[in-house]
N, C-alpha and C positions, 0 to 999 in steps of 0.2 A: 374155258378155252385151253387147249393143251398147245404148247409151244414146242417146236423142235428146237433143239439146241443150236443147230445151224442158223435157223431164223433169228435167235437171240443173239448170236455173234454179229450177224449182219445189221442187227438193230443198234448194237452198242458202238459199233465202228464210227458212224458219223457223230454220235454224242461225244465220244472221246476225242475225235479229230477236230472238232470245233473249240476244244478247250486249249488255249495258246500255252498254258503251263504244262500240259502234258508231253512229255519228250519221248516216251517209249511206252508200248503195250505189248505184253507177251502173253500168248495163250499157251498154257502148259498142262501137265497132267494127263490123265487118261483120254480125255477128248482130243487133246492135241495130238496124242500118239495113235489115234484111230480106234481106240477101244471105246465104243459107243454102245450102251444098253441103257435100260431103265434106271440104273443106279448111277450113272454118270452124271457128274456135275461139271460146271465150268470153273477152272481155275485161271485167274486173271492177275497177272503183275502189271502194275501201272508206276512208271516212274515220272514224277512230276515236281515242279518247282513249287514250293509252299513253305511258309513259316508256321503252318498250323501243325499241331500235335499229330502223331501217327494216328491215333483213334478218330480224331476229328476229320482227317483227310479221308479215311475209309467210310465213315458215316456220310460224309458229303457225297462221295461218289456213289454209294449204295442209293442214297435218295435220288440223285440224278439219273442213275441208269434205270432204276425201278424194274429189274428183270423178274419174270414170272417163273423163274426156275432156281434151283440151288446153285449159288456161285460163292466160291471162296476167293475173295479179293485182297490182294496185298498190294499196298501203296507206299512206295518209298520216295525219298528225295534223291537227287542226282548224287549227292555226297554219301548218303547212307547206303545206297546200292552197291557201292564199291568196297565196303568194309566186310 
């Protein structure tokens, strides 16, 4: 099954909004700028409260989101996103 990136964005919104530790989600990169073609991926920044190491936070989000498209996910804590 082929998924449009717009469908995937709509699919991940409720998943992230149900997580109380998620404080901010930002879509950035070529898709957010309107440059959408067959090579476009999703670039997503998530700021969330967590004591887990960086790699564990990202791995957990990838598992939960389980998106069928290329996605670059960056996950920071509130303090680390300000440095």
